[in-house]
C-alpha positions as CSV (number, residue, x, y, z in Angstrom):
1,M,123.0,119.1,137.9
2,R,119.9,117.6,135.6
3,R,120.5,117.3,132.4
4,G,118.1,116.1,130.1
5,H,119.1,116.0,126.7
6,D,120.5,113.4,124.8
7,R,124.1,113.3,125.1
8,P,126.6,113.2,121.9
9,G,127.1,110.0,120.6
10,R,124.5,108.1,122.6
11,E,123.2,105.4,120.4
12,R,119.5,104.4,120.6
13,R,119.1,101.4,118.2
14,G,117.4,98.7,120.0
15,P,114.0,100.4,120.3
16,E,114.9,102.1,116.0
17,R,115.4,98.3,115.5
18,R,112.6,96.7,117.1
19,G,110.2,99.3,115.0
20,L,111.8,98.0,112.1
21,A,111.4,94.6,112.6
22,A,107.7,94.6,113.6
23,L,107.2,96.8,110.3
24,R,108.6,93.6,108.7
25,P,105.3,92.1,106.9
26,R,105.8,88.5,108.5
27,G,105.0,85.1,106.2
28,G,105.7,87.4,103.3
29,L,107.4,84.4,101.1
30,R,104.5,82.6,102.2
31,T,102.1,84.7,100.3
32,R,103.9,85.1,97.2
33,L,103.9,81.2,96.7
34,L,100.5,81.4,97.2
35,V,100.0,84.2,94.7
36,A,102.3,82.8,92.2
37,F,101.0,79.2,92.7
38,L,97.1,80.9,91.9
39,V,98.5,83.0,89.3
40,V,99.8,79.5,87.7
41,S,96.5,78.1,88.5
42,A,94.7,81.0,86.7
43,I,96.9,81.5,83.3
44,S,97.1,77.5,83.0
45,A,92.5,77.2,83.7
46,L,92.5,80.2,81.6
47,I,94.7,78.9,78.3
48,T,93.1,75.5,79.1
49,A,89.7,76.9,79.0
50,A,90.1,79.1,75.6
51,L,92.1,76.0,73.9
52,T,89.0,74.2,74.8
53,F,86.7,77.1,73.8
54,R,88.2,77.3,70.2
55,E,88.1,73.7,69.5
56,A,84.9,73.5,70.8
57,R,83.1,76.4,68.9
58,A,85.1,75.1,65.6
59,A,83.3,71.4,66.1
60,I,80.0,73.5,66.8
61,L,80.6,75.8,63.8
62,D,81.6,72.4,61.5
63,R,79.2,70.1,62.8
64,T,76.5,72.6,61.8
65,Q,77.4,73.4,58.2
66,D,78.5,69.7,57.2
67,S,74.6,69.1,58.7
68,A,73.7,71.9,56.5
69,V,75.6,70.9,53.5
70,H,74.3,67.4,54.0
71,D,70.3,67.7,54.3
72,L,70.9,70.5,50.9
73,R,72.2,68.0,48.9
74,A,70.0,65.5,50.0
75,Q,67.2,68.0,48.8
76,L,69.3,68.7,45.8
77,D,68.8,65.0,44.9
78,S,65.8,64.6,45.1
79,L,64.6,67.6,43.8
80,A,67.2,68.1,40.6
81,P,65.5,65.1,38.3
82,D,62.4,67.2,38.2
83,V,64.2,70.2,36.5
84,P,64.3,70.8,33.2
85,F,67.6,71.6,31.4
86,P,68.5,74.1,30.7
87,P,66.2,75.5,33.5
88,T,64.0,78.8,33.0
89,S,63.7,81.6,35.8
90,R,60.4,79.9,36.6
91,N,62.0,76.6,37.0
92,L,64.8,78.0,39.6
93,R,62.0,79.8,41.7
94,D,60.1,76.7,42.0
95,L,63.2,74.9,42.8
96,A,64.3,78.1,45.4
97,L,60.8,77.5,46.7
98,Q,60.6,73.8,47.2
99,L,64.2,74.4,49.3
100,D,63.0,76.9,51.5
101,R,60.2,74.6,52.6
102,A,62.4,71.5,53.2
103,G,64.4,74.0,55.4
104,G,62.9,72.7,58.6
105,S,64.1,73.7,62.2
106,R,66.8,75.6,60.2
107,G,64.6,78.3,58.5
108,W,66.8,78.9,55.3
109,R,66.3,81.1,52.5
110,A,67.6,79.4,49.5
111,G,68.4,80.8,45.9
112,A,69.1,79.2,42.2
113,A,71.4,80.1,39.5
114,Y,72.4,78.7,36.2
115,E,75.7,79.5,35.2
116,D,76.6,83.2,35.3
117,G,72.9,84.0,35.8
118,P,71.2,85.8,38.1
119,L,70.6,84.2,42.0
120,V,66.5,83.4,41.9
121,T,64.9,83.3,45.3
122,A,61.5,82.1,45.8
123,K,59.6,85.6,45.7
124,E,59.8,87.7,42.8
125,G,61.8,90.3,43.6
126,E,63.7,89.4,46.5
127,T,67.2,89.1,46.9
128,L,69.5,86.5,48.4
129,R,72.7,88.1,50.2
130,V,75.0,85.8,48.9
131,P,78.9,86.9,48.7
132,G,80.5,87.0,45.3
133,S,83.0,85.4,46.1
134,L,81.3,82.4,47.5
135,R,79.6,82.2,44.2
136,R,82.9,82.2,42.3
137,A,84.2,79.4,44.1
138,V,81.1,77.3,43.6
139,R,81.4,77.7,39.6
140,E,85.3,77.5,39.5
141,R,85.6,74.4,41.5
142,N,82.7,73.0,41.3
143,T,82.5,72.1,44.9
144,A,80.7,72.5,47.5
145,A,81.6,76.0,49.4
146,H,80.6,77.9,52.6
147,Q,81.4,81.3,54.9
148,R,80.6,82.8,57.5
149,L,78.8,86.2,57.2
150,E,77.9,89.1,60.1
151,R,74.6,90.5,59.1
152,G,72.7,93.0,62.6
153,G,75.1,91.7,64.8
154,E,74.4,87.9,64.4
155,P,76.6,85.3,62.7
156,W,75.2,83.8,59.6
157,L,76.2,80.2,57.4
158,A,75.7,80.8,53.6
159,I,76.3,77.6,51.2
160,G,76.8,77.0,48.0
161,L,76.3,73.3,46.3
162,P,76.5,72.6,42.5
163,L,74.6,69.9,40.6
164,D,76.7,67.3,38.5
165,F,75.5,64.9,35.9
166,S,76.8,61.7,35.7
167,D,78.1,60.3,32.4
168,G,76.9,57.0,32.4
169,A,74.7,55.0,35.1
170,K,76.8,53.1,37.4
171,A,77.9,54.5,40.3
172,G,81.5,56.1,40.2
173,D,81.0,57.2,36.5
174,R,82.6,60.7,35.7
175,K,80.4,63.6,36.2
176,A,80.4,66.5,35.0
177,A,79.3,70.5,35.8
178,S,75.6,70.6,34.7
179,G,75.8,74.5,35.3
180,L,73.1,75.0,38.2
181,A,74.3,75.7,41.9
182,V,71.8,76.2,45.1
183,Y,72.9,78.5,47.6
184,V,71.4,78.8,51.3
185,T,71.8,81.1,54.3
186,F,70.7,80.9,57.4
187,S,71.4,82.1,60.9
188,L,73.6,80.5,63.6
189,K,71.8,82.2,66.4
190,D,71.1,79.3,68.2
191,E,75.4,78.0,67.9
192,K,75.9,81.3,68.6
193,A,73.8,80.2,72.1
194,D,75.6,77.1,72.8
195,I,79.0,78.6,72.2
196,A,77.6,81.6,74.9
197,A,76.6,78.5,77.4
198,L,80.1,77.7,76.7
199,V,81.8,80.3,77.8
200,T,79.1,80.4,81.4
201,A,80.5,77.4,82.0
202,A,83.9,77.6,82.0
203,Q,83.7,80.7,84.0
204,A,81.4,79.3,86.4
205,G,84.1,76.9,86.9
206,A,86.9,79.1,87.1
207,V,85.9,80.5,90.7
208,P,86.1,76.8,92.0
209,A,88.6,75.8,90.4
210,L,90.7,78.5,91.8
211,A,89.2,77.8,95.3
212,L,90.2,74.5,95.1
213,A,94.0,75.6,94.0
214,V,94.0,77.1,97.4
215,V,94.6,73.8,99.2
216,P,97.6,72.5,97.2
217,A,98.6,75.5,97.0
218,L,99.0,75.9,101.4
219,F,100.5,72.3,100.8
220,A,102.8,73.1,98.4
221,A,103.7,76.6,100.4
222,R,103.9,74.3,103.8
223,R,106.1,72.0,102.5
224,V,108.2,74.6,100.3
225,L,108.5,76.6,103.9
226,R,108.9,74.1,106.4
227,P,112.7,73.2,105.5
228,V,113.1,77.2,105.2
229,R,111.6,77.1,108.6
230,R,113.8,75.1,110.0
231,L,117.3,76.7,108.4
232,R,116.1,80.1,110.3
233,T,115.3,78.6,113.4
234,A,118.8,76.3,113.3
235,A,120.5,79.9,112.1
236,E,119.0,81.8,114.8
237,Q,120.9,79.1,117.2
238,L,124.0,79.4,115.5
239,S,124.2,83.4,116.2
240,S,123.0,82.8,120.0
241,G,126.4,80.5,120.4
242,A,125.2,77.4,120.0
243,L,128.1,76.2,117.2
244,D,126.4,72.4,117.2
245,T,123.5,73.3,115.9
246,R,122.7,71.0,112.9
247,L,120.2,70.1,110.2
248,D,118.8,66.2,109.5
249,V,119.0,66.5,105.7
250,S,116.6,64.7,103.9
251,G,116.4,64.3,99.6
252,N,118.3,65.4,97.0
253,D,117.0,69.1,96.0
254,E,117.8,73.0,96.3
255,L,116.7,72.8,100.4
256,A,118.3,69.8,101.0
257,D,121.9,70.7,99.2
258,L,121.1,74.4,101.6
259,S,120.6,72.6,104.2
260,R,123.6,70.3,103.5
261,T,125.9,73.7,102.7
262,F,124.5,75.1,106.7
263,N,125.9,72.0,108.4
264,S,129.3,72.3,106.5
265,M,129.1,75.7,107.5
266,A,128.4,75.4,111.1
267,G,130.8,72.6,111.7
268,A,133.4,75.0,109.9
269,L,132.3,77.6,112.6
270,E,132.4,75.5,115.2
271,K,135.7,74.2,114.8
272,D,137.3,77.4,114.1
273,D,135.3,78.8,117.0
274,A,137.2,76.0,119.4
275,E,140.6,76.6,117.9
276,L,139.9,80.5,118.5
277,R,139.0,79.9,121.8
278,R,142.2,77.2,122.5
279,M,144.5,80.4,121.1
280,E,142.8,82.7,123.1
281,A,142.7,80.8,126.4
282,N,146.7,80.9,125.7
283,A,147.2,83.9,125.6
284,R,145.6,85.2,128.3
285,R,147.3,82.4,130.1
286,F,150.3,83.9,129.0
287,A,150.2,87.0,129.5
288,A,148.7,86.1,133.2
289,D,151.4,84.0,133.9
290,V,153.7,86.8,132.4
291,S,152.8,89.4,134.1
292,H,152.6,87.3,137.5
293,E,156.6,86.3,137.1
294,L,157.5,89.7,136.1
295,R,155.8,91.0,139.4
296,T,158.2,90.0,141.7
297,P,161.4,91.1,140.1
298,L,159.5,94.3,139.3
299,A,158.6,95.0,143.1
300,A,162.6,94.1,144.0
301,M,163.5,97.0,140.7
302,T,161.0,99.3,142.0
303,A,162.4,99.4,145.6
304,V,166.0,99.8,144.7
305,T,165.2,102.4,141.7
306,E,163.6,104.1,144.5
307,V,167.1,104.0,146.4
308,L,168.9,105.8,143.6
309,D,166.5,108.1,143.0
310,E,167.0,109.8,146.3
311,D,170.5,109.7,146.0
312,A,170.0,111.0,142.5
313,N,167.7,113.8,143.8
314,S,170.1,114.1,146.8
315,G,172.8,115.2,144.3
316,E,175.6,112.4,145.6
317,L,175.6,110.7,142.2
318,P,177.3,112.4,139.2
319,P,174.8,114.5,136.8
320,E,175.4,111.8,134.0
321,T,175.1,108.6,136.1
322,A,171.9,110.8,137.9
323,D,170.6,111.3,134.3
324,A,170.6,107.3,133.9
325,V,169.0,106.1,137.2
326,R,166.4,108.9,136.7
327,L,165.6,107.4,133.0
328,I,166.2,103.5,134.4
329,S,163.2,104.5,137.8
330,G,160.9,106.0,135.3
331,E,161.0,102.8,132.8
332,T,160.9,100.5,135.9
333,R,157.4,102.5,137.1
334,K,156.0,102.3,133.4
335,L,156.9,98.6,133.0
336,A,155.3,98.0,136.9
337,R,152.0,100.1,135.7
338,M,151.7,97.9,132.6
339,V,152.4,94.6,133.9
340,E,149.6,95.8,136.4
341,D,147.4,96.3,133.9
342,L,147.7,93.1,132.4
343,M,147.4,91.4,135.6
344,E,144.1,93.4,135.9
345,I,142.8,92.7,132.2
346,S,143.9,89.1,133.0
347,R,141.3,88.8,136.0
348,F,138.9,90.3,133.9
349,D,139.2,87.7,131.1
350,A,139.3,85.2,133.5
351,G,136.2,86.1,135.5
352,A,137.6,86.8,138.3
353,A,137.3,90.4,138.5
354,A,135.2,91.1,142.1
355,L,132.7,93.3,142.4
356,H,133.1,95.0,146.4
357,L,129.7,97.6,146.4
358,D,129.8,100.6,149.1
359,G,127.3,103.8,149.7
360,I,129.6,106.1,148.5
361,D,128.8,110.5,148.0
362,V,129.8,110.7,144.5
363,A,131.2,114.1,144.4
364,E,133.5,113.5,147.3
365,A,134.7,110.2,145.7
366,I,135.4,112.2,142.9
367,R,137.2,115.1,144.3
368,K,139.4,112.7,146.7
369,T,140.6,111.0,142.6
370,L,141.3,114.4,141.6
371,Q,143.0,115.4,145.2
372,L,145.0,112.1,145.0
373,R,146.3,113.2,141.3
374,G,146.5,116.9,141.8
375,W,144.3,117.6,139.0
376,Q,142.4,119.9,140.9
377,G,143.9,122.8,139.3
378,R,143.4,121.6,135.9
379,V,139.5,120.0,136.5
380,T,136.3,121.9,136.6
381,A,134.4,119.3,138.7
382,E,130.4,120.1,138.3
383,L,129.0,117.5,140.8
384,P,125.9,117.6,143.1
385,E,126.0,117.4,146.6
386,G,123.9,114.5,148.5
387,L,124.4,112.1,145.0
388,R,124.8,108.6,147.2
389,A,125.2,105.6,144.7
390,S,126.6,102.0,145.7
391,L,129.6,101.8,143.9
392,D,132.9,100.4,144.0
393,P,135.3,103.0,145.4
394,R,138.1,101.4,144.1
395,R,136.9,100.7,140.9
396,F,135.5,104.0,140.4
397,D,138.2,105.6,141.3
398,V,140.0,104.1,138.2
399,I,137.3,104.7,136.0
400,V,136.9,108.4,136.8
401,A,141.0,108.3,136.6
402,N,141.2,107.3,133.6
403,L,139.0,108.9,132.0
404,V,140.3,112.8,133.2
405,G,143.9,111.2,132.7
406,N,142.7,110.3,129.1
407,A,141.0,113.7,128.8
408,L,144.6,115.6,130.0
409,R,147.2,113.8,128.0
410,H,145.3,114.0,124.8
411,G,142.3,116.4,124.7
412,G,142.4,119.9,125.4
413,E,142.4,121.9,129.2
414,P,139.9,122.2,130.6
415,V,138.2,119.3,131.7
416,V,135.1,118.8,133.2
417,V,133.6,116.3,135.3
418,R,129.6,116.1,135.4
419,A,127.6,114.2,137.5
420,Y,123.9,114.0,138.0
421,A,120.5,111.4,138.1
422,E,119.0,110.8,135.3
423,E,115.7,109.2,135.2
424,G,114.0,107.6,132.3
425,L,117.3,104.9,132.1
426,Y,117.6,101.4,133.0
427,G,113.5,100.4,132.6
428,G,112.5,104.1,134.3
429,E,114.5,103.5,137.4
430,G,116.6,106.1,136.2
431,G,120.7,106.1,136.0
432,L,123.7,107.8,137.6
433,V,125.4,110.1,134.9
434,V,129.3,111.1,134.8
435,E,130.3,113.2,131.7
436,V,134.2,113.9,131.4
437,A,134.7,116.4,128.5
438,D,137.8,118.3,127.0
439,Q,138.3,121.3,124.9
440,G,140.7,119.0,122.3
441,P,140.1,118.7,118.8
442,G,138.0,115.8,119.4
443,I,138.3,112.3,118.2
444,P,139.2,111.5,114.8
445,A,136.2,109.8,113.0
446,D,138.0,106.3,111.9
447,V,139.5,106.1,115.9
448,L,136.3,106.6,117.4
449,P,135.0,103.0,116.9
450,H,138.9,101.9,118.9
451,V,138.9,104.4,121.4
452,F,138.1,101.2,123.8
453,D,140.1,98.5,122.4
454,R,143.1,97.1,123.7
455,F,146.7,98.5,123.1
456,Y,145.2,100.4,120.4
457,K,147.0,103.7,119.0
458,A,145.2,106.2,117.5
459,D,148.7,107.4,116.0
460,A,150.9,104.5,115.0
461,A,154.2,106.6,114.3
462,R,153.5,107.1,117.6
463,A,155.9,104.0,119.4
464,R,155.7,105.2,122.7
465,S,153.6,106.8,125.4
466,D,152.9,107.3,129.1
467,G,150.3,105.1,128.9
468,S,150.0,100.9,128.8
469,G,147.4,101.0,125.9
470,L,145.2,99.3,128.3
471,G,143.5,102.3,130.2
472,L,140.5,103.0,128.5
473,A,140.0,99.1,128.0
474,I,140.2,98.8,131.5
475,T,137.7,101.6,132.4
476,L,135.4,99.6,129.9
477,E,135.7,96.1,132.0
478,N,135.3,97.9,135.3
479,V,131.8,99.8,134.2
480,R,130.6,96.5,132.8
481,L,131.0,94.9,135.8
482,H,129.0,97.7,137.5
483,H,126.2,97.0,134.7
484,G,126.7,100.3,132.7
485,T,127.8,101.6,130.4
486,L,130.4,103.8,128.6
487,D,130.0,105.8,125.3
488,A,132.6,107.7,123.6
489,A,131.7,110.9,121.2
490,N,132.2,114.6,119.8
491,S,130.6,117.5,121.4
492,P,129.3,120.0,119.2
493,E,131.4,122.3,120.7
494,G,134.2,120.9,120.1
495,G,136.0,118.4,122.2
496,A,135.7,114.5,123.2
497,V,132.7,113.3,125.8
498,F,133.0,110.4,127.5
499,T,129.6,109.4,129.2
500,L,129.2,106.8,132.1
501,T,125.8,105.5,133.3
502,V,124.8,102.9,136.0
503,P,121.9,101.8,137.1
504,L,120.1,103.4,139.8
505,R,117.8,100.9,141.0
506,Q,121.5,99.2,141.9
507,A,122.2,102.2,143.2
508,S,119.5,102.9,145.3
509,R,119.2,99.1,147.1
510,A,122.8,99.0,148.0
511,A,122.5,102.8,149.6
512,T,119.5,101.9,151.5
513,E,121.3,98.8,152.6
514,D,124.2,100.8,154.1
515,V,122.3,103.8,155.8
């Protein structure tokens, strides 16, 4: 019977996990470190460029206005003695004309004013645009003042300079305001061009600076990620079972502390693992020794109880004695089965379980298992004819008997056993599949992960049962010995389904050798 659909409970997580792992970006931390380093470098470069630009701009403008004030003062000192006081409008116009001619490369436009009078320029009717606040500052403070302006989208500078009279002829004598003040305005276009050149130079230098920052960024990322990669490699080795893995620790930074912590953890794990292995080995040895020691007296007890069973069943014993004999006989058989199961588990734990393969007819082997236990009327078998496999007959009988017996005890009849071959399993070579399904209530969700655990009971209140609590655990070990898998799940139609798979490549090879 060919069944191509997915069976309930079959977990196919391996390819999905590999797919998710393939989607994870490689070098993510390295990329983030590089980006962070470049961002910090860019921000630092921008802040440095902004501060440098601010200082350079202020220096250019301050130098320009200081130079202009110095030149204006020099011209005023040389021209002021020829100005009569109080000056007339013509005197002020002549002074403004002379100052215009002395402007030189600056090309300033000049004007002069006496006390609160109008601002007179070289050309009659021409207006010199000087802010009123600048004129008030010059008059009230009797000192040079300047103010930057914006005209037609271009920066301009306005300077005002008062003329002082000295009370004496010696330097340092007290000076008094004359009431005469001169004003000039000129464009800062050249200075703006110089500042723009600074911005262009800063922008041109930013790209190479960022490009050069990649080199130390790569170096820093490598230095940081190297111990991280070593830690990852050590963690992978530790997870694969190499508990003696240790890291070389150098330095006193956080990564060094992490390496020390890893070494401490690995040491604790190695110590705990050794202790657990020792305790597990002692427990296995104890179970094997006890089982072996119990086997001989149990064999004698079983022989005696069989004789007593015959007497009890023949009616030769009183009823009370017969009931006691039957009770003792049943408990003795249970104890004998438990001892046999314990010895079988001990052989699996010790790695001494042997597999004797033989080419068998799967349908015939399953029917024989059902017939030997009298289950033909309680179990429906859907078995293909002619399907041969290479299996250990005794262990395959144990597998089928335990699965069917578990379904009859804890599930609901009818129990169905199906066997078929399925392609696409085990590297594309196909596999042998055996399903055992019942019509019971199914397996509770909290019990499902533990169905193959040793001595696990779904109902803790049920202290006694006909089984030893090792049946499904022994079944799983026998399946693993055949390099197969055994899954437990709940069917959508109701009931539990146990699914056994064995690789066909092994079965096909052994069957061919058998022929």
